[in-house]
ChimeraX commands (.cxc) that place a marker at each C-alpha (Angstrom):
marker #1 position 45.56,-159.30,105.84 radius 0.5
marker #1 position 43.55,-160.78,102.91 radius 0.5
marker #1 position 45.19,-164.18,103.55 radius 0.5
marker #1 position 44.49,-164.21,107.11 radius 0.5
marker #1 position 40.77,-163.30,106.24 radius 0.5
marker #1 position 40.74,-166.14,103.92 radius 0.5
marker #1 position 42.40,-168.54,106.43 radius 0.5
marker #1 position 39.86,-167.60,108.98 radius 0.5
marker #1 position 37.05,-167.91,106.74 radius 0.5
marker #1 position 38.11,-171.36,105.85 radius 0.5
marker #1 position 38.52,-172.46,109.54 radius 0.5
marker #1 position 34.89,-170.84,110.06 radius 0.5
marker #1 position 33.55,-172.62,107.32 radius 0.5
marker #1 position 34.74,-176.05,108.82 radius 0.5
marker #1 position 33.47,-174.98,112.07 radius 0.5
marker #1 position 30.05,-173.84,110.47 radius 0.5
marker #1 position 29.86,-177.26,108.88 radius 0.5
marker #1 position 30.37,-179.06,112.20 radius 0.5
marker #1 position 27.70,-177.07,113.98 radius 0.5
marker #1 position 25.50,-177.59,111.10 radius 0.5
marker #1 position 25.85,-181.38,111.20 radius 0.5
marker #1 position 25.31,-181.47,114.78 radius 0.5
marker #1 position 22.55,-178.90,115.34 radius 0.5
marker #1 position 20.42,-177.58,112.41 radius 0.5
marker #1 position 20.57,-173.94,113.46 radius 0.5
marker #1 position 19.29,-171.41,110.93 radius 0.5
marker #1 position 20.61,-167.81,110.66 radius 0.5
marker #1 position 18.61,-165.17,111.74 radius 0.5
marker #1 position 20.51,-162.37,110.09 radius 0.5
marker #1 position 23.07,-161.70,107.36 radius 0.5
marker #1 position 26.10,-159.31,107.84 radius 0.5
marker #1 position 28.25,-158.35,104.70 radius 0.5
marker #1 position 31.57,-156.64,105.03 radius 0.5
marker #1 position 33.84,-155.59,102.24 radius 0.5
marker #1 position 37.46,-156.02,102.23 radius 0.5
marker #1 position 39.42,-153.67,100.10 radius 0.5
marker #1 position 42.71,-154.28,98.45 radius 0.5
marker #1 position 45.73,-153.44,100.62 radius 0.5
marker #1 position 49.25,-154.49,101.58 radius 0.5
marker #1 position 49.53,-157.85,103.17 radius 0.5
marker #1 position 50.43,-157.60,106.90 radius 0.5
marker #1 position 52.33,-160.37,108.97 radius 0.5
marker #1 position 50.61,-163.35,109.97 radius 0.5
marker #1 position 49.16,-163.39,113.48 radius 0.5
marker #1 position 49.72,-166.12,116.22 radius 0.5
marker #1 position 47.31,-168.89,115.98 radius 0.5
marker #1 position 44.40,-168.67,118.36 radius 0.5
marker #1 position 43.21,-171.25,120.89 radius 0.5
marker #1 position 40.70,-173.95,119.70 radius 0.5
marker #1 position 37.08,-172.95,120.45 radius 0.5
marker #1 position 34.33,-175.05,121.95 radius 0.5
marker #1 position 32.20,-177.39,119.93 radius 0.5
marker #1 position 28.69,-176.25,121.55 radius 0.5
marker #1 position 26.06,-175.30,118.98 radius 0.5
marker #1 position 24.59,-172.27,120.73 radius 0.5
marker #1 position 25.53,-168.59,120.86 radius 0.5
marker #1 position 26.64,-166.62,123.97 radius 0.5
marker #1 position 23.76,-164.35,125.48 radius 0.5
marker #1 position 23.44,-161.21,123.32 radius 0.5
marker #1 position 24.54,-163.03,120.09 radius 0.5
marker #1 position 22.55,-164.91,117.66 radius 0.5
marker #1 position 23.40,-167.30,114.52 radius 0.5
marker #1 position 23.93,-165.55,111.32 radius 0.5
marker #1 position 25.74,-165.54,108.12 radius 0.5
marker #1 position 28.83,-163.33,107.84 radius 0.5
marker #1 position 29.57,-162.48,104.18 radius 0.5
marker #1 position 33.17,-161.38,103.41 radius 0.5
marker #1 position 33.71,-159.74,100.12 radius 0.5
marker #1 position 37.48,-159.75,98.97 radius 0.5
marker #1 position 39.38,-159.15,95.73 radius 0.5
marker #1 position 39.58,-162.92,95.41 radius 0.5
marker #1 position 35.89,-163.68,95.84 radius 0.5
marker #1 position 33.27,-164.07,98.43 radius 0.5
marker #1 position 33.32,-166.17,101.43 radius 0.5
marker #1 position 30.43,-166.77,103.71 radius 0.5
marker #1 position 30.69,-168.01,107.55 radius 0.5
marker #1 position 27.94,-169.28,109.87 radius 0.5
marker #1 position 28.88,-167.84,113.24 radius 0.5
marker #1 position 27.52,-166.10,116.27 radius 0.5
marker #1 position 26.89,-162.22,115.58 radius 0.5
marker #1 position 26.35,-159.72,118.09 radius 0.5
marker #1 position 22.62,-158.69,118.30 radius 0.5
marker link #1:1,2 radius 0.2
marker link #1:2,3 radius 0.2
marker link #1:3,4 radius 0.2
marker link #1:4,5 radius 0.2
marker link #1:5,6 radius 0.2
marker link #1:6,7 radius 0.2
marker link #1:7,8 radius 0.2
marker link #1:8,9 radius 0.2
marker link #1:9,10 radius 0.2
marker link #1:10,11 radius 0.2
marker link #1:11,12 radius 0.2
marker link #1:12,13 radius 0.2
marker link #1:13,14 radius 0.2
marker link #1:14,15 radius 0.2
marker link #1:15,16 radius 0.2
marker link #1:16,17 radius 0.2
marker link #1:17,18 radius 0.2
marker link #1:18,19 radius 0.2
marker link #1:19,20 radius 0.2
marker link #1:20,21 radius 0.2
marker link #1:21,22 radius 0.2
marker link #1:22,23 radius 0.2
marker link #1:23,24 radius 0.2
marker link #1:24,25 radius 0.2
marker link #1:25,26 radius 0.2
marker link #1:26,27 radius 0.2
marker link #1:27,28 radius 0.2
marker link #1:28,29 radius 0.2
marker link #1:29,30 radius 0.2
marker link #1:30,31 radius 0.2
marker link #1:31,32 radius 0.2
marker link #1:32,33 radius 0.2
marker link #1:33,34 radius 0.2
marker link #1:34,35 radius 0.2
marker link #1:35,36 radius 0.2
marker link #1:36,37 radius 0.2
marker link #1:37,38 radius 0.2
marker link #1:38,39 radius 0.2
marker link #1:39,40 radius 0.2
marker link #1:40,41 radius 0.2
marker link #1:41,42 radius 0.2
marker link #1:42,43 radius 0.2
marker link #1:43,44 radius 0.2
marker link #1:44,45 radius 0.2
marker link #1:45,46 radius 0.2
marker link #1:46,47 radius 0.2
marker link #1:47,48 radius 0.2
marker link #1:48,49 radius 0.2
marker link #1:49,50 radius 0.2
marker link #1:50,51 radius 0.2
marker link #1:51,52 radius 0.2
marker link #1:52,53 radius 0.2
marker link #1:53,54 radius 0.2
marker link #1:54,55 radius 0.2
marker link #1:55,56 radius 0.2
marker link #1:56,57 radius 0.2
marker link #1:57,58 radius 0.2
marker link #1:58,59 radius 0.2
marker link #1:59,60 radius 0.2
marker link #1:60,61 radius 0.2
marker link #1:61,62 radius 0.2
marker link #1:62,63 radius 0.2
marker link #1:63,64 radius 0.2
marker link #1:64,65 radius 0.2
marker link #1:65,66 radius 0.2
marker link #1:66,67 radius 0.2
marker link #1:67,68 radius 0.2
marker link #1:68,69 radius 0.2
marker link #1:69,70 radius 0.2
marker link #1:70,71 radius 0.2
marker link #1:71,72 radius 0.2
marker link #1:72,73 radius 0.2
marker link #1:73,74 radius 0.2
marker link #1:74,75 radius 0.2
marker link #1:75,76 radius 0.2
marker link #1:76,77 radius 0.2
marker link #1:77,78 radius 0.2
marker link #1:78,79 radius 0.2
marker link #1:79,80 radius 0.2
marker link #1:80,81 radius 0.2
marker link #1:81,82 radius 0.2
view
């Protein structure tokens, strides 16, 4: 599970960098989650590639998602539900 979160965070970071490079949007809020230590689960299937637009759907706004985990901290710039 932690590996999956770290990989998702890495992918999100790359996506955020692409969004930031093409559109200088600023986060409107920050959400922090804490991930506890536990057994690692099986790797899930790879998801489909997302779109490269730099706007959030209705009901969402740009924000920083901070993930705290035993290996450190990762921040993802993403759309967060209002």
